[in-house]
C-alpha positions, 0 to 999 in steps of 0.5 A: 283546236287544231294541230301544227307540225314542228319538224317531225312532231304534231303539236296540239294548238288552240287558234285564237282570233284577234281580227276584231280588236281595234285600237280605240285610244292611247295613253301617254306618260306625259298626259296619263302617267303611263304608256298604254293603248286601249283596244276594243272588241267590235260587236258582231253587227259592225265587224264587216263594216269599215272603220268610222270615227263615230265609233270612238264617240260611243265605245259602249255602242260599237264595242263589246269589250274595251281593255288596256295594254300597257307598253314600256314606251309610247306606241306609234300605232294609230287609232282605228288600226287593227291590234298589233299582235307583235306588240306583246306576243312573240313566237316561242314566248310563254303566256297565261290565258284567262277565261270562263270555263264551260258550264256543266249544269247541276252535277253530282259529287263524282263528276264535280269533285272526282269522288270514287263513290261507294261499293256497288255490292254487299247491301249498297242501297245508296248506289255507287255515286253517292257522297257518303256521310256529310255531317259530323257525329252529333245528335243534330248534325249540321253541314259544314260550310264549303262541304263538297256536295252536288251542285252547279259546275263550271262557268268559273273564271280560271287561268291556264299558266305557262302556255307556249305561243307556237306560231303567229299568223300576222296576215290572218291575225291569228295566234296559235297557242299550245294546249287547251284554253278555258271556255267554249268556242267563241268565248272571250280570252285574256292573254297575259305575257309571262 
C-alpha cells in the first residue's frame, strides 16, 4: 500500500501491477458466440525475456494463470501485446477485488471470531481467552457442527466490494485502488468492474 494526494487530502491506495499480463488469445462473436480476450500471467522466469510465438503453443509452461475478459464488441488488441488497462478500468470507476486472505495459522476463538473471553477475576481458572461452554445441556453433550471454536484462520477466498479506482498509470502498467485488498504482497487478485 501507499498514498496519493487528491487536492488537499491523503488517499490510502493499493498499487496493483499488471505489467506481466499478456494477451494470449481472442474470442469472436462469429467463431465462439461471444467477444472476449484471453490474458495470461507470465511465470517469473520468463518475465524479462522478449515475447515469442512459442509461448502460445504451450500456455501452461510459460504462463502461471490464463483468464478471459469479456468485451461488448470485438477488440482490436493484437495477440502478444500487453494487457490494455483501459479496456475494462477507468479512473473514478468502482471495482470488486477478489483474492485469498493472509494465513494466520492456528488461532483461538478470541482472535478468530472476536470472542470477549471470560472474567480475569473471581476464581477464573480457565483464563480470560477461553471460549466458555461449547455444548448443550445433555448428559453426554455433543458439539454442534459449525460451532465457533479455535482452528485454522485465513487463506480463504474473499471479496472486497465497491473500491474506487483512484489513478491508472498506463506507462508503468499500475492501477491504484483506494483501500486495502485481500492477500499478501505479490498475491494474485481478480478485479471485476461494477
